[in-house]
N, C-alpha and C positions, 0 to 999 in steps of 0.2 A: 405374686399371685395373679392369675388371670382374673378379669372381671367376673363377678359372680352372676350367672344368668338367673333370671327370675326376679330376684330382689336386688335393686341397684344400690349398693352400699356407697358408691361415689356420690349419689344424689343425697344420701343422708349426711355425708361429710360436707358437701357444698352448701346444703341448706343450713347446717349449723354455723358455717363460716359466714354466710350471708346474714343470718339473723343477728349474730354478734356484731358484725361490722355496721349493720343498719342501726343498731342501738347506739353504737359509738358516734355515728354520723348525726344522730338525733341531738347530740349535745354539741353545740357550735363552739368552734375555737379549740385551743390547746386544752388538754385535760390530763390529770393524773389518774392512774388506774390502780385501785387497791383490790387485790385478788386473794381469795382464800387459797392457802397452799395446796389443798387437795384438788383444787380445780385447775391449777397451773399446768400440771402434766397433761390431763385430758384436753385442755384447750390448745396446748402446744402441738397436739397431734394434727389439728386441722387449720391452725393459723400461726404464722411466724411473727416474731416481735417486730420485724421490719414492716410487715403489713399493718400491724397496730399503729406503728409510728406514722405510716402513710395516712392513717385515719385520725390523726390528731393526738395520739397518746404521747405524752412527753416522758413521763417516768412511770415505772411499775413498782409497787410496794406489796409486800405480803401482809395480809390482814393480821396474822398472828404476831408480827414483829412490832406492831403499834408504833410505826415510825414515819407515817405519811407526813410530808411537809406542806408548807403553805406557798409553794412556788407557783401554783396555778390556781386560778379562781374556780375552775370546774374540777370537781373530784367525783369520780365514779367508783362505787363499791360493787364488786362482783362476788357473791357469796351464796351458799346454800341456805335455805330458810326452814329446813325441816326440824332442826333442833334449836334450842335457845342460845347456845354458846355463840354462834356466829352473829345473830342480831344484836346480842349484848355487846360484842366487840365492835360492831359497826356503830352502835349508839354511843359508846364511850369515845371512839375516835372523832366522831362528829362533834361531840361536846367539847373535846380537847381543842380541836381546831377553832371552834367558835370562840373559845375562851382566850386562846393564845394568839390568834392571828388578827392582824389589823385589816385584812382583806375580808370583804363580805363574800363568802364562798357560796357556790351553788352546788348542792349535793344531789347526786342521783344514786339510787341503789337498784342493782339488777339482781333479782332473786332467781336462783337456778334450782330446780327446773320450774318452780312455781312460787308465787307469793302465798304465804300461809297466815293463819290467824296468829300464830306465835310471833311472826315478824311484826305484824301490826301492833300487837299487844306490848311487845318489848320496846319498840320505838315510841309508842304512846306513853308508856310509863316513864321513859327517859326524857320525855318532853321534847322530842325532836321529830315526831311524825309529820307535823305540818311544815317542817323545814326541808324535807327531801322529796324528790320525785321518784316514784317506785315503778319499776318495769319488771317483766318476766322474760327469761330466756329459756324456752322449752327444750333444754338440752337433755336428751334421753340417751339413746344408744350412740356410742362413738365407735366408728370402725377402726379397730386395731389392725385389721387386715381385711382383704376383700371377703374372707369367709368367717371373720370373727367380729361380733359386735359386743361391746361391753358398756354397762352403765357406769363403770369406774367408781363404784361405791365402796370406798376403802373399809368402811365399818359394817358392811352388809352381813358378814359372818357373825360378828359379835352382837349386832343388833338382833338378828334372827334367833340365835341359839343361847346367848348369854342374857341379853336384856329382854328377850321375847318381844321385840319391837317390830311390828309388821310393816313399817314404812317402806322397806325395800320391795315387799310384795306388791304394794300399791304402785310404786314407781315402775316396777317391771311391767305391770298391767298397762300403765300409761304409755310405756315405750312400745309395747306390742300392738296396741290399738291402731296407731297410724299405719302399721304394716297391713292390717286388715282393711283399713280404709283405702289404702292405695292398691292392694292386690286382690281384694276379696276376702271373705271369711276363711279362717282355717277350717278345712272340711272336717277334720277330726282332731280332737285335743286328747292326747294320751299322756298319762303321767303316773308317778309314784312318789308318795310322801305326803305328809300332812300339809306342809307349806305349799307344795305343788298343787294340792287340791284346793287350797284357799285361792291361789292365783287363777286356777281354772274357773272357779265360781265368780271371781271378780271380773274376769273377761266376759262371762255371760251377762253379768249385771250391767257392765259398762255398755255392752251391745244393746241391751234393752233400753238403757237411758238414752243412748245415741239414736235409736229408732224412734223414741218418743219425742226427741227434740227435732222440730221441723227444720231448723237451720242446718242440721247435719245429715238429714235423711238423704238428700240428693247426692252427697259425696260419699256416703257410706255404702259399701258394696252389699247389695241385697242377695248376692249369690255366693256360694262357696268358690274359692279361688281356683282359677284354671292352671296357675303356675305353682301353687303350693300344695303339697300332698298332705301334710299334717304338722301339728305342733306337738313336740315331745317335751314334757317338763320333768326334770329330775331335781328332786330336793337333795341338797348336799347331805342332809342328815341320814339318808339311807345308806350312804357309803363314805363314812369318815376315814376308814382304813386306807383307802387309795391315796388320800392327801397326806397321811402320816408317813407313807413310804418315801424313801429317797428317790427323787426323779432321776431317771437314767438316760433320757434323751439329751442331745447336746444343749438345746435351749433350756431344758429342765435343770441340767447340771449348772449352767450359768446362773440360773435363778437360785439354786440351792447355795451356791458358793458366793456369788456377788450380789444377787438380788436384781430383778428386772421390774421396773415400774414404768408403765405407759410407753412401752417399746424402747426404753432406754436403760442402760446400766452404767453405774459409776465405777470405773476401774482405775486402779493405780496406774499412772503413766509409765512406771517402771515395767509393767507387764505388757501394755499394748503400745507404748511409745507415745510421744506428744502428738497433738492433733496435726494433720497434714498442713504444711506451710508454716507451722509455729515452731520456732527454735527457742529454747529457754536461754535467758541471758547468761553469759559467762560459760557456755558449753559449746564444744565443737559439734558439728553434725554427727560425728561418729560416736560421741560420748553417750553413755547410757542415761536414760531419763532419771530425773531426781526422784528419790523415794518419797512417797507421801502426797505427791501432787495427783489429784484425781482428774480423770477425763471422762466426760459423758460420751458413750458410743451408742449409735443408733442401731437397734436390732429389729429390723423388719425387712419386708421383701424388696425395699429399695437397694439393699445389699444383696446382690445376686448370689454371692458365695454363701452367705448366711442362709438364704432361702433354700439352697441345696442341702445344707448341713443340719438345719434346725430340728427336723423331726427324725433324724437318724439316731440309732443307739450310740451313746458316747464312746463305746469301745472301738468303733470303726472310723471315728472322725480323723484320727492321725493318718490312717492310710489314704483317706479321701483327699486330705490336704497335700499329701505327697504327690498324688496324681495331678492335682491342680498346679502345684509348683513346677512339676516336670513339663506340663503342657505350656505353662506361661513362659518358662525358659526357652522352650522350642519356638514359641511365637516370637519372642524377643530376638532370637538368633536369626530369624528369617530376614532381618535387615541385611545380614551379611550376604545372603543369596540374591538380594534384589539387584538386578543389573540395569533395567531400563528405568527411565524417568517415571513412567506410570506406576511401576512396581514400588518405587521409593515413595511416590505420592500416596499410594494406597497404604503403605506402612505408617507414614506420618499421620494420616487420617485416623488410623487405629490406635495411635500412641496414647491419647488421653484415656481410652478404655483400658489399655494395658496398665497404665499408671494407677488408675482407680482400683483395678483388680489386684495389683501388686500391694497396694496399701491395705486393702481388705484382707488379703492373704496374710500379711504381716500381723495384723490385728488378731486374726483367728488362730494363728500359730501361737502367739503369746498367750491367748486365752486357754488354748488346749494344753500348753505346757503347764500352766498354773493349775488347771483342772486335774491333770495327771499327777501333779505333786500331791494334791488333796486325796485323790482316789486311791493312790498307792500307799497312803499313810495307814498306820496301824489302826487308828481310831475309826477311820472311815470303813475299813474292811471289817472290823469287829462289829460295828453298828449294822452294816449291811448283812452280815452273817446272822445276827440276831433277828433282823426283820424277815429274812428269807426262812428261817426256822419257824417263825410265827405263822407266816402264810402257808408254809408247807404242811402245817398241822402237827408239828412236833409238840411234845409236852412242854408248855411254856416255862414250867418251874426249872427246867434244865438251863434256861437262859439267865436266870436271876443272878448267878455268880458273876457273869460277864457284866450285867448292868451295874451291880454293886462295885465292881472293879472300875468301871467307867466313871461312876460317881466319885470314887476315891482319887481318880486322876483329874478331877475338877474340870471335866469337859463342859461346854455350855449347857445350861439347864434345859434349854429348848430341846436338845438332842435326847436327854434323859426322859423328859416328859413325853416326847414323841414315841419312844419305845414303850413306856408304860401305858400310854393311851392306846397304842396299837395292840398290845396284848389284851387290854380291856375290851376293845372293840371286837377283836377276832375270837376271843375265848369267852365272851359273855361276862367279863369282869375278872378281877383278881381275887384270889382267896383272901378273906379278911385279914388273916395273920400276915400274909405277904404285903398287902396294901399298907397296913399299919407300919410295918418294918420300913418300907420304901419312903413313906411319908416322914418318918423319924429321920432317916438318913438325909433326905432332901433338906429338911429344916436345919439340921446340924451343918450341912455342907454349904448351903446357899443362902441361909438366912430365914428368920422366923416370919418375915413378911410374906413368905410363900405359903403360909396357911391360907391366905386369901386366894392365891393362885390355885391351890389344890381344890379349894371350895368352888372356885369358878369352873374348873374342869369338870367337877362332879355335877354342877348345875347344868352344864352344856351336854351332859351325857357322854363325855369322852372318857371319864375315869369312874369306875364303880367297882363294888365288891360283889362276888357271887355267893349265893347262899350255900350251895353244896357242890361237891366234886362232879356230880353227873351233869351239871349245867355246862361244863366244859365240852362234854361229848354231844350234848343235845340241848342247847339253850332254850329252844322254842318247840321242840318236837320235830321229828324227822318227816316233815311233809304232812303231818296230820294235825297241825296246830290250829289255832283260831284263825278267823278270816283276816285279822289284822295283827301282825306281830308287834311286840313291844321292843324287840331288838333285832338287828339283822344277823341272821344265823350263817356266818361265813363257813362254818364247818360243814354244813349241809350244802351250801351253794358252791363250795369248792368243787364238789363232785358233780352236781347236776348242771352247772354252767361252765364246767371246766375252767375254773379261774387260774389253775396252775398248769402250765404247759412245760413238760420236762425238757424237750429238745426244741430250742429256739434258734432259728437261723437269723442272726443279727445283720448279716450282709444282705440277704434277700429274704426278708421276713414274709411269712405266710399267715401270721396271726398277730392280733393286737398285743399279745403278751410280750412282744419284743421291747416295748417301751419301758418295762420293768425287768427285762432279762428273765422272763419266765412267769410273771404274774399278769393276768389280764384284768384291767380295772373293771370292777363290778358295774359301775355306772355306764361304761361303754358297752359291756356285755348286754345290758338292758336295752340300749339303743339298737344293738344288733338283733335282739329278740323281736324287734318290731320291723326293721327294714332289711335284715338278712336272715329271715326266719329259717329258710331251708338250709342255709350254710351252717347256722348255729345248731340246728337239730342234728345235722350230719356229724359235727364234731363232738356233740354231747351224747347222742343216742345211737349214732350209726346211720348209714345210708338207708337201711330198710325202715327204720323208725321214721326217718324224715319223709319218706315217700308214702307212709300210711296215714291217712286221715287229715293231715294238715296241708292245704293247698298253698301254692306259692303266692296266691292272691289273698290269703287270709289276712285280716286286719287286726290291729291292736296287739294284745298280749296273748292271743290264741296259741296254745301249745306250751305255754310257760306259766300257767296258772299256779301250779304247785310250787314253783320256785318263788313266785311273788308272795305267796302266803308266808314265806320265811324271811321276808324283807320288811323292815320297819315302815309303818305308815300306810295311808290309804292308797288304793289302786283305783284308777278311773280310765274310762275310754268313752268319750262323749262325741257325738256327731253333731255338726252344725249344718242345718238345712236352710236353704234360701227359698225364694219365690219359685215354685215348681214350673210355672210357664216360662219364666226367664231362663231357668236351667235347661229346659227342653230346647228353647230357641237357640241357646248357645251351642248345645251339642250338634244341632243341625247345621249351624254356621261353621263350626270348627271342623266338621267332617271326622274322619277316622284317624287322622295323623296323630301319632303319639309323640309327645315331647317329654324330655327329662323334666321331672318336677322337683321342687325343693322341699326338703324336710327341715323344718326349723327346730333346733334342739336348744332348749332353754335350761341353763343350770342356775338354780336358785341357791345362793350362798357361796358361789364361787366355783371355778374350774381350774385345774392345774395345766401346765404346759404339756405334760405327758398325756393327759386326757385329750387335749386338742390334737396332739400328734396321732393318737389312736383313732380319733374321729376322722382325721384327714386320710388315714390309712383305709378306713371303711369307705369313705367317699371315693377314693381312687378305685377301689374294687367295684363300686357301684356306678362308675363313670358311664355315661350314656343312658342309664336308667333313671338315676336321681342324683340330686346335689344335696349337700348338707351345709346349712348356715348355722354357725354356732353362736348362741347368744348367752350372756352371763351377767350376773350382778358385778363380778370382779374376777380378776385372776388371782388365785390363792396358792399358797404352798404350806407345807407342814410347819415351817417356822412362823409364818404369819398367823397361822391358826393358833399356835401356842402363845404368840405375842398378844393375841386378843384376850387371853386369860391371865397373862403374867402381871403380877403386881409390880409396878415400877418404883414405888416408894421403898424406904428402908426403915425398919423399926428402930434401928440403932442410931438414927440421925434425926435431928430436929425434934 
């Protein structure tokens, strides 16, 4: 990824690294670091273990393993302080070390991103508050890529929609405020959804508090930003269906089949081979890798081949890899044509690059072959067919026989739940008789503990029954409903926002629908309705409608009000104004030169890799006019969404 103009994501990464290393330097001598598992991945993005060693870290332990030893006098705990679980684990391990060790330890606790009342109360009740030094590490957004910032809050989805815990909204506001402080106020805050509205109100409140605080007034921008066009906030709740669909971009398929966490995937070495330069004992270099040994592979823009492939539709990856293999073979054979010493030297200089590319090609060929095995399987094809029939608007009851057959074949429960929740979201619920029937089958096939799973899905609004048959055709009213819908009406939106595109060119796409081979994510269509207004009006209403009444300079949701009335949650479009004299002075100094501005798109509750690919497609179309910076609480998938609700215990045991 090229550096993102306007907002410097490298600065965010560098500041996070500096803040962490400064805290480690503050504890003199060798130290053991005890880190919460959910923080290990995010921290690994901006600092390596070797760097931690250079700053005095001897050993690293996971907080959840409860196995920190007494090998060093200094022990530093790194944990989140928003919930009681982590402070309790910290307190227990401090007490254990104090009891078992003959060394008088010095304990430090670094709370991420802030120290809370919960932390202090738990440590005080455990009797260890006076024995520890407490610090804060204000770790908010972590750059996954130059154009993607994530809070890496693994539980944000279940917190928001299952437990109704607004903590991640507060943390999102805390993360967005430094961007305003550095680059000026978001000139316009636009969004959809109840949680999105809460975030907007929180940003306005924090701005008022910052303005009242004399210590922050000088560094807080009094003017709207000159480099940021707007902040768009999308609440995940308005579009659950997109997440429930199977992702069909290359990166999305890797996430569906193997799982990607913090730019890394754990893959069996029999698929991608052992790590470069590592040969397993007792094997010849030509022997296949041993089954069952996992290898972590990095999946980010540092791998140039992956950068080319990640956002393409998975169906064309095989052909692209063939082209790369032929080009690489041609480049390697150029050594035979090198005649002069300078030509040979030039080839030798390029050799490390060829070897790196060759290793990357081998990895992605292995991944693609494994993906093709899955996608060509009967279960994958049947599941995809059911999904496509749902979003095409077919009668969902015709798909029930297939779902029942998949249950009888004992496919993973998450796949069944995704299909049922998808039908519920798109059709405004299942018929009560059908819902009861599926519940009974799930409990018989997968265990009675999933009574709790089904209850959690209903609480999250993912699974529900509909009262009557006409709800299927018109859950909320065809454009004439109340100002705020209680459910997203996909059947109406399919037509007015052209969510289904019949003819998709996957090789050279001309619409975001290529990411799902024919379905355009509603969430990204909403972003298009703000920044690609004329284009979206043209494809939904025709060129004549696009040119009538709505100017290309129109702001906010203008032109799409009727569609928004059929989407769940509050709609808002607020302007932030600064000091008028300062604004006039800046306009005079800046002159008439127009520069590309940045649109910050914030997804509350998580974003999928396919939505990221679709937003990058939009950004490419807008190149020269505006840039898109994607922010999110976490990267999510249909399986992770279902895992948030799935009961892990077993009623038949213990």
